[in-house]
C-alpha positions as CSV (number, residue, x, y, z in Angstrom):
1,M,6.4,-5.4,6.2
2,K,8.4,-4.1,3.3
3,R,7.7,-0.8,1.6
4,G,6.2,-2.5,-1.4
5,N,3.5,-4.1,0.7
6,F,2.4,-0.8,2.3
7,V,-0.2,0.2,-0.3
8,Q,-1.6,-3.3,-0.4
9,T,-2.0,-3.4,3.4
10,S,-3.6,0.1,3.4
11,M,-6.1,-1.0,0.7
12,I,-7.0,-4.1,2.7
13,L,-7.6,-2.0,5.8
14,L,-9.7,0.5,3.8
15,C,-11.8,-2.3,2.2
16,L,-12.4,-3.6,5.7
17,V,-13.6,-0.2,6.8
18,L,-16.0,0.1,3.9
19,K,-17.3,-3.4,4.3
20,I,-18.2,-3.2,8.0
21,T,-19.5,0.4,7.8
22,Y,-23.1,-0.6,7.2
23,A,-25.0,1.6,9.6
24,Y,-25.6,5.3,9.9
25,T,-22.1,6.4,9.5
26,Q,-20.3,9.7,9.8
27,P,-17.7,10.7,7.2
28,V,-14.6,8.5,7.1
29,P,-11.2,10.3,7.0
30,V,-8.3,8.4,5.5
31,E,-4.8,9.8,5.5
32,L,-1.4,8.7,4.0
33,V,1.9,10.3,4.8
34,M,5.0,9.7,2.7
35,G,8.1,11.0,4.5
36,H,11.8,10.8,4.4
37,K,12.0,8.3,7.3
38,N,8.7,6.3,7.2
39,Y,5.3,5.8,5.7
40,Y,2.3,6.6,8.0
41,Y,-1.4,5.6,7.4
42,Q,-4.5,6.2,9.6
43,H,-8.2,6.1,9.3
44,S,-11.2,6.4,11.7
45,F,-15.0,6.1,11.5
46,S,-18.0,6.0,13.8
47,S,-21.5,4.9,13.3
48,N,-24.8,4.7,15.1
49,I,-26.8,1.5,15.5
50,S,-29.8,3.4,14.2
51,K,-30.4,7.0,13.2
52,H,-31.8,8.1,16.6
53,S,-30.0,5.6,18.9
54,P,-27.4,6.8,21.4
55,Y,-25.5,3.6,20.9
56,G,-22.9,3.1,18.2
57,F,-19.5,1.9,17.1
58,F,-16.1,3.7,16.8
59,H,-13.0,2.4,15.2
60,T,-9.5,3.8,14.4
61,S,-6.3,2.2,13.1
62,S,-2.9,3.4,12.1
63,I,0.3,1.9,10.6
64,L,3.8,3.3,10.8
65,I,6.4,1.7,8.6
66,P,10.0,3.0,9.1
67,F,12.6,2.7,6.4
68,D,15.2,1.9,9.1
69,E,15.2,-1.9,9.3
70,K,16.3,-1.7,13.0
71,R,13.0,-0.2,13.9
72,E,9.9,-2.3,14.1
73,N,6.6,-1.6,12.2
74,E,3.9,-0.1,14.4
75,I,0.3,-1.1,14.3
76,M,-2.5,0.4,16.4
77,S,-6.1,-0.6,16.2
78,Q,-9.0,0.4,18.5
79,S,-12.7,-0.6,18.4
80,Y,-15.4,0.4,20.8
81,I,-19.1,0.2,21.5
82,T,-20.1,3.8,22.2
83,Y,-22.8,5.7,24.0
84,K,-23.6,9.3,23.2
85,I,-24.0,11.4,26.5
86,T,-24.6,14.7,24.8
87,E,-24.2,16.0,21.2
88,A,-20.5,16.7,22.0
89,I,-19.6,14.1,24.6
90,S,-19.6,10.3,24.3
91,S,-18.0,7.3,26.0
92,G,-17.2,3.8,25.0
93,I,-15.8,0.4,26.0
94,G,-13.9,-2.0,23.7
95,T,-10.4,-3.1,22.8
96,I,-7.0,-1.7,21.8
97,Y,-4.3,-3.6,20.0
98,V,-0.6,-2.7,19.8
99,P,2.2,-5.3,19.3
100,V,3.9,-4.6,22.6
101,S,0.9,-5.3,24.9
102,R,-1.3,-7.2,22.3
103,L,-5.1,-7.0,22.8
104,R,-6.4,-5.2,25.9
105,P,-9.8,-4.1,27.1
106,S,-10.1,-0.3,27.0
107,A,-12.5,2.6,27.9
108,F,-12.7,6.2,26.7
109,L,-14.4,9.5,27.1
110,Q,-14.6,11.8,24.1
111,F,-15.3,15.4,23.4
112,F,-15.9,16.2,19.7
113,K,-17.1,19.5,18.3
114,Q,-17.2,20.3,14.5
115,G,-17.8,23.7,13.1
116,R,-17.6,25.3,9.7
117,R,-13.9,26.2,10.1
118,T,-12.7,24.5,13.3
119,T,-13.0,20.9,14.6
120,V,-11.8,19.8,18.0
121,L,-11.4,16.3,19.5
122,I,-10.2,15.4,23.0
123,F,-10.0,11.7,23.6
124,P,-8.8,10.4,27.1
125,R,-8.5,6.6,27.3
126,V,-7.5,4.0,29.9
127,D,-6.6,0.3,29.7
128,L,-8.9,-1.9,31.8
129,W,-6.0,-3.9,33.0
130,R,-4.0,-4.8,36.1
131,K,-1.4,-2.1,35.5
132,P,-3.3,0.3,33.2
133,S,-1.8,2.7,30.7
134,V,-3.5,6.1,30.5
135,E,-3.6,8.0,27.3
136,L,-4.6,11.4,26.1
137,M,-5.1,12.0,22.3
138,G,-6.7,14.8,20.4
139,F,-6.5,17.2,17.5
140,V,-7.5,20.7,16.3
141,E,-8.3,21.2,12.7
142,Y,-8.7,24.7,11.2
143,A,-9.9,24.9,7.6
144,P,-11.1,28.5,6.5
145,A,-12.2,29.2,3.0
146,I,-9.8,30.8,0.6
147,N,-12.3,31.1,-2.3
148,N,-15.4,29.3,-3.5
149,K,-13.5,26.1,-4.2
150,L,-10.3,26.0,-2.0
151,R,-9.7,25.9,1.7
152,L,-6.7,26.2,3.8
153,Y,-6.2,22.9,5.8
154,T,-4.3,22.8,9.0
155,R,-4.2,20.2,11.8
156,I,-2.3,19.7,15.1
157,Q,-2.7,16.1,16.4
158,F,-1.2,14.9,19.6
159,M,-1.0,11.8,21.8
160,T,0.7,10.8,25.0
161,T,0.6,7.4,26.8
162,W,1.9,6.7,30.4
163,T,2.0,3.7,32.7
164,F,2.7,5.9,35.7
165,P,5.2,7.0,36.6
166,E,6.8,6.0,33.3
167,H,6.3,7.5,29.8
168,N,5.5,5.0,27.1
169,R,4.8,6.8,23.8
170,S,3.9,10.2,22.5
171,Y,3.6,12.1,19.2
172,Q,2.9,15.5,17.7
173,Y,1.7,15.5,14.1
174,L,1.5,18.8,12.1
175,R,-0.3,19.3,8.8
176,L,-0.4,22.3,6.5
177,G,-2.0,22.2,3.0
178,L,-5.0,23.0,0.8
179,G,-8.4,21.4,0.6
180,Y,-10.8,20.9,-2.3
181,D,-14.1,19.4,-1.5
182,K,-13.3,16.2,0.5
183,F,-9.7,16.0,-0.6
184,Q,-6.7,17.6,1.2
185,V,-3.0,17.6,0.3
186,G,0.1,19.3,1.8
187,I,3.2,19.0,3.9
188,A,3.5,16.9,7.0
189,A,5.8,16.8,10.1
190,N,5.6,13.9,12.5
191,Y,7.5,13.8,15.8
192,D,7.4,10.4,17.6
193,E,8.7,9.9,21.2
194,Y,9.4,6.5,22.9
195,G,10.1,5.2,26.3
196,K,11.4,6.7,29.6
197,A,14.0,8.8,27.8
198,K,11.5,10.1,25.2
199,E,13.7,9.1,22.3
200,T,12.5,11.2,19.4
201,Y,12.2,10.3,15.7
202,R,11.3,13.0,13.1
203,N,9.6,12.4,9.8
204,Y,9.0,15.1,7.1
205,G,7.1,14.7,3.9
206,C,3.7,15.2,2.3
207,F,0.3,13.9,3.1
208,I,-2.8,13.0,1.1
209,R,-6.2,12.9,2.9
210,Y,-9.6,12.1,1.7
211,V,-12.9,12.1,3.6
212,F,-15.3,9.4,2.3
213,S,-19.0,10.3,2.4
214,S,-21.5,8.9,4.9
215,F,-23.1,5.7,3.7
216,G,-26.5,6.5,5.3
217,Y,-28.7,4.5,7.5
218,K,-29.8,1.1,6.2
219,G,-31.6,-0.2,9.2
């Protein structure tokens, strides 16, 4: 995928998200990072089958497009049927797609807690496969108010995947910026690690993030 196709691909993915998000849906965060080494895009959303049902749907996707033609584009997409165990804990079963291993069945357990200033997500996941990969992903967001209109926006996001005893893929993503209503903008630092040797690629730039509103229950 060339750089010129990046915005077009992102918009197609976003339209897909908006089209299939027809149930009782939580806010949908969409983020674009423009750096000195690559473009990075991600979105996620979750919805309930009905307003009071413990069953729902969760989806997240990301695209990494390096400027170095020797590196391949990276696509990750996960979709799950979910079950809410408590207000903070849920589980799910579904699929994950990455180009290396293609489509695989997957299961997860999630802890999610959102407060006025701090949001925490812990997301362990495992392939349901002959030789499974085990993954731990999560983030911490901290967004205190500066005044009546502006907030500080910070996020530390991490992921590590292993097919024991070998390391497959990890990252640490840092964000620092300002937020106004549902819009955030600032500086970004992405650290991506690959393979047994944990070869590291760094990308510095800026990010734009927007949290789309809930669509509401239509059932």
